[in-house]
N, C-alpha and C positions, 0 to 999 in steps of 0.2 A: 506760302502760308498766309491766310487772311488776317485781318485785324480784329481786335476785340469788338464785339457787337455793342458794348456799352458806349463806345466813343464813335460817333459818326465821322468818318473821314471824307474830306472833299478834295477835289482836284482843282488847283489854281494854275492858270497858264497866262503867260504874256509873250507877245511877239515884238521884237524890236530890231533895229538896224545897228549892228556893231561890227567892227573890223571889216567894213565893206560888204557884209553878208547879212542875211536874215537869221536871227537867233530866236528860237522858241525855247522858253524855259518853263517847265511844268513841275509843280511840286504837289505831293500828297500831304495834306495837313488836317489837323483837327480844328484849326482856326483860320478862316479865310483871310482875315486882316494880317495875321502873322505870316501867312503864306505869301502875301504880296510884299511884305517887308523882306522876307527871305529872298524873293526874286530881285528886289532892289539891291540887296547885298551881293548877290551873284553877279548882277550887272556891273556893279562898282568894281568887282574883282576882274571881270573881263576887260573893262576900260583901263584898269591899272596895268594889265599885261600888254594891252595894245600900246600904251605909252612907252613901254620898254622895247617891244619888238618891231614897231612900225618903221618901215624904211621911208614912209611918206612924211612922217613927223621929223622935221629937220633937227629937233632937239632930243630925239630919242637916243638911247645908248647904241642902238643898231646903226643909226645914221652917223654917229660919231666914229664908229668902227669903219664904216664905208668911206667917210671923208678922209680918214687917215691911212687908207690902203697904200702900201708901199712907202709910208712915211714913218709911222711909229706905232707901237702897241698901245692899246687903250684899256685902262682899268675899268672893269664892268662889275655889276652886281653879281653875286654868286648865282643867283637864279638864271640870269642870261648866260653866264659862263657854262652852267650845267646843261642848259638847253642846247647850246652850241656843241658841247662835248657829246651829248646823246645823238645829235644830228650827224656828227662825224662817224659815230659808231654805226648808224644806219647806212651811211654811205659805204662803209667798209663791207657791211653785210650784203649790200645790193650791187657791189662792184661799180659804184659811182652813178647808178641809175637815179638814186636820190642824192641831191647835192645842193646845199643851201647857197653855194656860190653861183648857182644858175642865174642869179639876179643880174649878172653881167649882160644877159640877153634882153633885159627889160627895155633897152634903148632901141633894139632892132625889130623885135616882135611886139606889137601892141594889139591887144584884143578889146580895145575900148571904142572902136569905130573910127579911129584917126589914121589908120594905115592906108596909104594910097597905092603901094606896090609891095611885092614880096621882096625881102632883103636879098641882096646879091650873095653869091657864094663867098666872095671876099669879105663882105661884112660879117657873115656868119662865122667864117674862119677866125677873124679878129676877135669876135666876142668869145668864141669857144676857148681861145688861148688864155682867156682870163678866168676860166672855170676850172677849179681843181680844189676839192675839199682838203687835199693834203697840204695845200698852201695856206690853210687857215691855221695859224700857229697859236696854240694855247699854252699859257704858263699858269699852272694851277697854284703855285706858291704865291704869285702876285695877282691872280685873278685877271690876267690880261689876255686880250685877243688881238692878233695882228694878221692882217691880210698882206701876204708877202709881196704882191705886185700892184703897182698903180693900175687903176681901172677895175680892180676886183671889187665885187659887191656881194653882200649876203642878203638873203630875204627869206622870210618864213611862211611864204604862201602855201607850201605843201605840208606844213606841220603846225603852224601857229594857231589855227582855229581849234584843232584837236587838243593842243596843249591848254588853251584857254578853257575849253569844255571840261577837261580833267580838273583844272584848278577850281573852277566854279563848283563842280561836283564835290570836291574835297572840302571846300568851305561850307557847303550846305550840310554835308554829313557831320562836320564839326559843330554845326548849330543844331544837331539832333533832328534834322529833317529826315524823316524815315524812308522816303521814297521820292523818286523823280526821274525826269528825263530831260537832258539838255541836247538840243539839236542846233549845232553850230554850222549853219549853211550846208547841211548834209552830213556833217561829222557828228555822230550821235553817241551819247553815253547814258547809261541808266544805272539806277540802284533801287533796291526794294522791289515792290510790286504795285500794281494799280490799286486804287482805293477799294476795289472789289476783291482784292487778293489774287487776281489773275496776273499771269506774266505779261510784261510788255511785249508787244508783237511789232516786228519791223517788217515793212513791206518792201520787197525788191521789185523795181520797175520791170515790166515785161519788155524785153528787147524789141519785140515786134510792134509794140504800142505803148509808148512811154506813159500814157494816162492810165494804163491797166497794171494790176499787180501780178507779177509772175509767180511770186512765192511769198508766203508769210512765215517768218522765222521767229520763234520765241527767244528773247535774250534776257538773261538774268545776270546782274552785276557785270555787265559787259558793254562793249562799244562796237560801233560799226561805222565805216566811212566808205563812200563811193566816189570814184573818179570816173567821169564819163566825157565823151566827146560831143554830147548833144548840145550843151548849153552855149559854149563860147568858141567861136572859130572865125576865121577870115576867109574870104573867097577872092581868088585872082584867076582870071582866064578860065572861069568855070570850074576851078579846082578848089576844094575845101581844105583848109589847114587847121588842125585841132590846136587848142590852146595849151595842150600838154606837150612840152618840148623835151626832147632827149638832151640832157646837159652834156652828153659825151659827143654829140654830133651837131647840136644847135638846130636840128630840124624837128618839125612836129611829128608825133608818133602816128603810125598806121597799124592796122591789123586788129585793133581791139576797140569795141564800143563802150564797154564799161567794166569796172573792177570794183567789187564790194569786199572789203576786208573786215573780218570779225576778230577782235583781239581784246585783251583785258583793258587797255587804255585807248582813249580816243587819239592821243598823240601818235602812238604806234600805228593804229588803224589808218590815220590820215597819211602818214609818211609812206607806209607800205602800199596803200592804194595807188598813189602816184608812181612809186617805184615799179610796181608790177605792171601797170599800164605801159610803162617804158620798156621793161624787160621782155614783155610778150608772154604768150600763153605757156609755152613749155618751161622756160626758165622760171617764170612766175610761180607755176604750180610746184615745180621742184623745190623752190625756195620755201614756200609756205608749208609744204609737207614735211620739211625739216624743223619747223618752228613749233614748239609746244604751245598749246592754247591759242593758236591762230588758224583761221580758216579763210577761204576765198571762194567767191563765185565770179567767174570771168565770162563775159559775153564777147565773142569775137566779131570781126567785121561781117561775118555771114549770119550773125544773130544766133550762132550756136552757143550753148551754155556748157561751161566746164567747171567742175567743182573739186575742191581739195578733199582729201580722204575723210574728214570728219563731218562733212555736210550730208546729212541723210534726209533732211526734211525738205521736200520739194513739191508741196501741193500746187497744182497749176491753177 
């Protein structure tokens, strides 16, 4: 539905670096100045979340949990506790393909240009021994989190940006911002419609040419996240290793080029995109087809496209 003709609505957008990624925040507003203030408020909310969940910030609640692995439970804010609880539920749903304790592999696989050789099988085995979402012990009564073994670590790389996008969106809606789109490094959530009254359209990259759009999909009050192997990888002996690691084996995933998940929240889209990349085409499609309100487009290693049951819109 369009907006009243009496009030001219404008679109205000800002791009910034947050949580180690590029964030684009767009709002539809009747007042440009207020629109920029709203974007500042959303930015402050994302920075607040980063302070809680960053494992790089040595003073964050997450770092405190990691420092005390195998030593003692740590009392945390209810917000972080609930995020960890939801993360564990997604681990159950995906048979451990999604697991925030994957962070134990951060020391052996580095995708920042500093790796000089592929990790040995023994190194990978040692790291994988520290990965197990079932060893993240939660005490709801005392709001504590305890990692059962020394050397365990948690990280929110596969869910944190989506969560931050959802929280920023909720804040803007509470401020009566009638429409907008938050793109958190590819994890994207929308509400309302464009200033013209048209639906927001999301472009899915063409697997055969990343600079071209394979399909435009209209999304309303919805979120989308894409996990792909294009951006970050390392090469050893002429072989490419994707940055998406299977927490159950410690090895980079093969067989899929990209996964785009459509769901109600950016948090769930973010987590499931990674999990389905790891699970693979058949198990991934089977899972999504059981989840209400969730759809997926998978591009396999041969650049063939596979869609879940509810995706009908595929203009080339």
